[in-house]
C-alpha positions in Angstrom: -29.3 -102.5 -135.5 -28.9 -100.4 -132.3 -31.0 -97.6 -133.8 -33.6 -100.1 -135.0 -34.0 -101.7 -131.6 -34.1 -98.4 -129.7 -36.5 -96.9 -132.3 -38.9 -99.8 -131.8 -38.6 -99.5 -128.0 -39.2 -95.7 -128.1 -42.1 -96.0 -130.4 -43.9 -98.6 -128.3 -43.1 -96.5 -125.2 -44.7 -93.3 -126.7 -47.8 -95.1 -128.1 -48.6 -97.1 -125.0 -49.9 -94.9 -122.2 -52.3 -97.1 -120.2 -51.0 -98.4 -116.9 -52.4 -100.6 -114.2 -54.5 -99.4 -111.4 -51.7 -99.9 -108.9 -48.9 -98.0 -110.5 -45.6 -98.0 -108.7 -43.4 -94.9 -109.0 -40.1 -93.7 -107.5 -42.0 -91.1 -105.4 -44.8 -93.5 -104.2 -42.9 -96.6 -103.1 -44.4 -98.4 -100.2 -42.5 -98.1 -97.0 -43.3 -101.6 -95.9 -40.0 -103.1 -97.2 -37.8 -104.2 -94.4 -40.2 -102.9 -91.8 -39.9 -104.2 -88.2 -42.9 -104.7 -85.9 -42.7 -102.4 -82.9 -43.9 -105.2 -80.7 -40.9 -107.4 -81.5 -38.0 -107.2 -79.1 -34.8 -105.7 -80.6 -32.4 -108.4 -81.7 -29.2 -108.5 -79.7 -27.4 -111.1 -81.9 -26.1 -110.4 -85.4 -27.2 -113.8 -86.6 -30.8 -113.1 -85.6 -30.8 -110.4 -88.4 -30.1 -112.9 -91.2 -32.8 -114.2 -93.5 -33.0 -117.4 -95.5 -34.8 -117.6 -98.8 -34.4 -119.0 -102.3 -35.9 -120.5 -105.4 -35.6 -123.5 -107.7 -36.3 -124.0 -111.4 -37.2 -127.4 -112.7 -37.2 -127.7 -116.6 -37.8 -129.8 -119.6 -36.6 -128.3 -122.9 -37.4 -130.9 -125.6 -41.1 -130.7 -126.3 -41.9 -130.4 -130.1 -38.1 -130.5 -130.8 -37.2 -130.3 -134.5 -33.4 -130.6 -134.2 -31.8 -132.5 -131.3 -28.3 -131.3 -132.3 -29.2 -127.7 -131.5 -27.6 -126.8 -128.2 -26.5 -123.8 -126.2 -23.3 -124.0 -124.1 -23.7 -120.5 -122.6 -27.3 -120.9 -121.5 -29.1 -124.1 -120.6 -27.2 -127.3 -121.0 -30.4 -129.2 -120.8 -31.2 -128.2 -124.4 -30.6 -130.9 -127.1 -30.0 -134.6 -127.4 -29.3 -136.9 -124.4 -31.0 -134.4 -122.1 -34.2 -134.9 -120.0 -35.6 -133.3 -116.8 -33.2 -131.1 -114.8 -32.8 -128.5 -112.2 -31.6 -125.4 -114.0 -31.1 -123.5 -110.7 -31.7 -124.3 -107.1 -30.6 -121.5 -104.8 -30.3 -120.7 -101.1 -29.7 -117.1 -100.0 -28.5 -115.9 -96.6 -28.6 -112.2 -96.2 -29.0 -109.4 -93.7 -27.7 -106.3 -92.0 -25.3 -107.6 -89.4 -24.5 -104.0 -88.5 -26.2 -100.7 -89.3 -23.4 -100.1 -91.9 -22.7 -103.6 -93.0 -24.9 -105.9 -95.2 -23.9 -109.5 -95.9 -25.1 -111.7 -98.8 -24.2 -115.3 -99.5 -26.0 -117.3 -102.3 -25.4 -121.0 -102.9 -26.5 -123.1 -105.8 -27.0 -126.8 -105.1 -27.7 -127.7 -108.8 -24.2 -127.0 -110.2 -22.5 -129.5 -112.3 -18.9 -130.5 -111.5 -18.6 -132.2 -114.9 -20.8 -133.7 -117.7 -21.2 -136.8 -115.5 -21.5 -135.3 -112.1 -24.5 -133.2 -111.1 -25.9 -131.4 -108.1 -22.8 -130.0 -106.4 -23.0 -127.1 -104.0 -21.3 -124.0 -105.4 -20.9 -120.4 -104.2 -22.6 -117.9 -106.6 -22.4 -114.8 -104.5 -20.4 -114.0 -101.4 -20.0 -110.4 -100.6 -20.6 -107.6 -98.0 -21.6 -104.0 -98.5 -19.9 -101.3 -96.4 -22.0 -98.1 -96.2 -20.4 -94.7 -95.6 -23.6 -93.0 -94.4 -26.7 -93.9 -92.4 -29.0 -93.7 -95.5 -26.6 -96.1 -97.3 -26.5 -93.9 -100.3 -22.8 -94.5 -100.7 -21.4 -98.0 -100.3 -18.7 -100.3 -101.5 -19.3 -104.0 -102.2 -16.4 -106.5 -101.6 -16.4 -110.1 -102.7 -17.9 -112.1 -105.6 -21.0 -110.5 -107.0 -22.7 -109.4 -110.2 -20.7 -107.1 -112.5 -22.8 -104.0 -113.1 -23.0 -104.4 -116.9 -26.4 -104.8 -118.5 -29.9 -104.7 -117.0 -30.8 -108.3 -117.9 -27.5 -109.5 -116.4 -28.4 -108.0 -113.1 -32.0 -109.2 -113.0 -32.4 -112.2 -110.8 -33.2 -115.4 -112.8 -36.3 -115.7 -110.5 -37.7 -112.5 -112.0 -36.5 -112.7 -115.6 -39.2 -113.7 -118.1 -37.0 -115.5 -120.8 -35.6 -118.8 -119.7 -32.0 -117.7 -120.1 -30.1 -114.5 -120.4 -29.3 -113.2 -123.9 -26.1 -114.3 -125.6 -24.9 -110.7 -126.6 -25.0 -109.2 -123.2 -24.3 -112.2 -121.0 -21.2 -113.1 -123.0 -19.7 -109.9 -121.6 -19.7 -111.3 -118.1 -20.5 -115.1 -118.2 -22.5 -116.2 -115.1 -22.8 -112.4 -114.5 -20.3 -112.5 -111.5 -16.7 -111.9 -110.7 -14.5 -111.2 -107.7 -13.8 -107.5 -107.0 -14.7 -104.2 -105.3 -17.7 -102.1 -106.6 -18.8 -98.7 -105.5 -22.5 -97.9 -105.7 -24.4 -94.6 -105.3 -28.1 -93.8 -105.3 -30.3 -91.3 -103.4 -32.4 -92.8 -100.7 -35.7 -92.5 -102.6 -34.3 -94.1 -105.7 -32.7 -96.9 -103.6 -36.2 -97.7 -102.2 -37.6 -97.8 -105.7 -34.8 -100.1 -106.9 -35.5 -102.5 -104.0 -39.2 -102.6 -104.7 -38.9 -102.8 -108.5 -37.4 -106.3 -108.2 -40.8 -107.8 -107.4 -42.7 -110.1 -109.7 -44.8 -107.3 -111.1 -42.1 -104.9 -112.3 -39.2 -107.4 -113.1 -36.5 -105.0 -112.0 -32.9 -105.6 -111.0 -32.8 -104.6 -107.3 -30.5 -102.0 -106.0 -27.3 -101.6 -108.1 -27.3 -97.8 -107.7 -27.7 -94.9 -110.1 -23.9 -94.8 -110.6 -21.6 -97.8 -110.2 -17.9 -98.2 -110.6 -15.8 -101.2 -110.0 -12.5 -103.1 -110.4 -12.6 -106.9 -110.8 -10.5 -109.8 -111.9 -12.3 -110.4 -115.2 -11.9 -114.2 -115.5 -15.6 -114.9 -114.6 -17.3 -116.6 -111.7 -15.3 -118.9 -109.4 -12.2 -118.7 -111.5 -8.7 -117.5 -110.4 -7.1 -114.5 -111.9 -4.7 -115.4 -114.7 -3.0 -112.1 -115.5 -1.7 -109.0 -113.8 -4.5 -106.7 -115.1 -7.8 -105.8 -113.5 -11.0 -105.1 -115.4 -12.7 -101.7 -114.8 -16.5 -101.2 -115.2 -18.8 -98.2 -114.9 -22.5 -97.8 -115.2 -25.0 -94.9 -115.1 -28.7 -95.5 -115.0 -31.7 -93.5 -113.7 -35.5 -94.1 -113.6 -37.9 -91.3 -114.3 -41.6 -90.8 -115.0 -43.5 -89.9 -118.1 -47.1 -89.7 -117.1 -47.7 -92.8 -115.1 -45.0 -94.9 -116.8 -41.5 -95.3 -115.5 -38.6 -95.4 -117.9 -35.0 -96.2 -117.1 -32.2 -95.5 -119.6 -28.7 -96.6 -118.9 -25.2 -96.8 -120.3 -22.3 -99.0 -119.2 -18.8 -100.0 -120.2 -15.9 -102.1 -119.2 -12.3 -102.7 -120.2 -9.6 -105.1 -119.3 -7.4 -108.1 -120.3 -8.8 -111.6 -120.5 -6.6 -114.7 -120.5 -7.9 -117.7 -122.5 -8.2 -120.8 -120.4 -9.7 -123.2 -123.0 -7.7 -123.7 -126.1 -7.1 -126.5 -128.7 -3.4 -127.4 -128.9 -3.3 -126.6 -132.6 -4.7 -123.1 -132.4 -2.4 -120.2 -132.9 -2.4 -117.6 -130.1 -0.3 -114.9 -128.5 2.3 -116.3 -126.1 0.6 -115.3 -122.8 -2.9 -116.0 -124.1 -4.0 -112.6 -122.9 -6.2 -110.3 -125.0 -8.0 -107.0 -125.0 -11.6 -107.3 -123.7 -13.8 -104.2 -123.7 -17.4 -103.3 -124.4 -20.0 -100.5 -124.2 -23.7 -101.1 -123.9 -26.9 -99.0 -124.0 -30.1 -99.9 -122.1 -33.7 -98.7 -122.3 -36.4 -100.0 -119.8 -40.1 -99.4 -119.7 -41.1 -101.0 -116.4 -44.0 -103.5 -116.7 -47.1 -101.6 -115.6 -48.7 -103.6 -117.1 -46.9 -103.4 -120.5 -43.1 -103.6 -120.4 -40.1 -103.3 -122.7 -36.4 -104.1 -122.2 -33.9 -103.4 -125.0 -30.1 -103.6 -124.8 -27.3 -103.5 -127.3 -23.5 -103.7 -127.0 -20.5 -103.3 -129.2 -16.8 -103.9 -128.4 -13.7 -106.0 -128.9 -12.9 -109.4 -127.5 -10.8 -112.5 -128.1 -12.4 -114.4 -131.0 -11.5 -117.4 -133.2 -10.5 -116.5 -136.7 -11.3 -119.3 -139.3 -9.0 -117.8 -142.0 -5.9 -118.1 -139.9 -6.9 -120.8 -137.3 -5.9 -118.4 -134.6 -7.4 -116.4 -131.6 -7.4 -112.7 -132.4 -9.0 -109.5 -130.9 -12.0 -109.0 -133.2 -15.0 -106.7 -133.1 -18.4 -107.9 -131.7 -22.0 -106.5 -131.7 -25.4 -107.6 -130.7 -28.5 -107.0 -128.6 -32.1 -107.9 -127.8 -35.5 -106.6 -127.2 -38.1 -108.1 -124.9 -41.8 -107.0 -124.8 -44.3 -108.2 -122.1 -47.8 -107.7 -120.8 -49.0 -108.6 -117.3 -52.7 -109.3 -116.6 -54.7 -110.6 -113.7 -56.0 -114.2 -113.9 -58.2 -114.9 -110.8 -55.9 -114.4 -107.8 -52.8 -114.9 -109.9 -51.1 -113.3 -112.9 -50.4 -114.2 -116.6 -47.6 -112.6 -118.5 -47.0 -113.3 -122.2 -43.7 -112.1 -123.6 -41.5 -112.1 -126.7 -37.7 -111.7 -127.0 -35.6 -111.4 -130.2 -31.8 -111.4 -130.0 -28.9 -111.2 -132.5 -25.2 -111.5 -131.8 -22.0 -111.6 -133.9 -18.8 -112.0 -132.0 -16.5 -114.2 -129.9 -17.3 -115.9 -126.6 -14.1 -115.6 -124.5 -15.2 -118.2 -122.0 -15.6 -121.0 -124.5 -13.1 -123.2 -126.3 -10.8 -121.2 -128.7 -13.0 -118.1 -127.9 -15.6 -119.4 -130.4 -16.9 -117.0 -133.0 -20.7 -116.8 -133.1 -23.4 -115.7 -135.4 -26.9 -116.2 -134.1 -30.5 -115.1 -134.4 -33.2 -116.3 -132.0 -36.8 -115.6 -131.2 -38.5 -116.8 -127.9 -42.3 -116.5 -127.4 -43.5 -117.4 -124.0 -46.0 -117.0 -121.2 -45.5 -117.0 -117.4 -48.4 -118.0 -115.1 -48.1 -117.2 -111.4 -51.2 -118.8 -109.6 -49.7 -117.7 -106.3 -46.4 -116.1 -105.2 -44.6 -119.4 -104.4 -45.2 -121.0 -107.8 -44.6 -119.9 -111.4 -45.2 -122.0 -114.5 -43.5 -120.8 -117.8 -44.0 -122.2 -121.3 -41.9 -120.9 -124.2 -41.4 -121.7 -127.9 -37.9 -121.0 -129.3 -37.0 -120.5 -132.9 -33.2 -120.6 -133.1 -30.4 -120.3 -135.7 -26.9 -120.8 -134.1 -23.6 -120.8 -135.9 -20.1 -120.9 -134.3 -16.6 -121.9 -135.2 -13.5 -123.2 -133.2 -10.5 -125.1 -134.5 -12.2 -128.5 -134.6 -15.9 -127.5 -135.2 -17.9 -125.6 -137.8 -21.3 -125.7 -136.1 -24.4 -124.5 -137.9 -27.7 -125.7 -136.6 -31.3 -124.4 -136.8 -34.3 -125.7 -134.8 -37.4 -125.1 -132.8 -38.4 -126.5 -129.4 -40.9 -125.9 -126.7 -39.7 -125.4 -123.1 -41.5 -125.9 -119.8 -40.3 -124.6 -116.4 -41.8 -124.9 -112.9 -40.3 -122.4 -110.4 -40.8 -122.5 -106.6 -40.1 -119.5 -104.5 -39.4 -120.1 -100.8 
């Protein structure tokens, strides 16, 4: 499956050579980012250097629905029966260089659910600071709760990603993408500038997570306490380069650690300390959207998983990946971006009850319209086949549904 996905991605990359008239490359990045007017007085207070921004996503998932019992616990809980309109995300971000060597970033979500019956609680998503070792900030260490550098789509902001939710196979490695730890990042200054600018709406990049990354983190996922005496370790290597006018970024990443199950049926058999091996390796290939884009990722590994034959949680193998293709075109003063993503996954999900064992296939066909930079409208049709097993449930549902999202950027 990995060879098939990467073969498709490489073939499309080689065949397609046309690019937009305003091609962005690592060597021709605009220097306008973070520029300061010479006429403005120099700030004397650290808090004057902070910026406030954010975005919100308002959704309805049940148009043309064929099976109301089809749901997705990992992604959008607004899918399926007894669901209507919802805020999927509503974010506020405070960030800035409070010192020439110290960058601070705090992201809050005011759409989080405290429980199935209690919505719209304020929750911390990111809270970290970057300490740079040099003036160009090529070497830095990030401390706090932040995204784990595993998977390109995981590190993409949800405000930039085309599909409505992150893929199951990669996102199940680091649910909610974040954890508490310390991460070292390195990238040359020119490449850092490219990463920063590639996270715009046109290129759908990740932002600056370095060419090389290494980190130690708790491994129990976002906003959860550590439950064992072992740290997870992660490493990632990724580098963008040009072929003609196109930009390609291959990458490889891996992590390993111990995960402690925190959701278990009382009848399920498990090891005494509920702690299991958790490790994966993933490959990534990106053709930046100029105007045609491709993102393909695939991972394999071992993780806690429910075993139906023994009614127990065991360490079992997993595999899965996805491929997303897109094309961006001008519509008046705005942009239209049709896309398609196909994903497959077979393996456990450590964060769910009894580390449920999944087998899924899903196709999402959508189009994003951005009439101006502060508003995006996305429509997508999903064809899904989801199976999972835990001690009390043998779930097997297929269905199709049409999704609508309005996103405001502020």
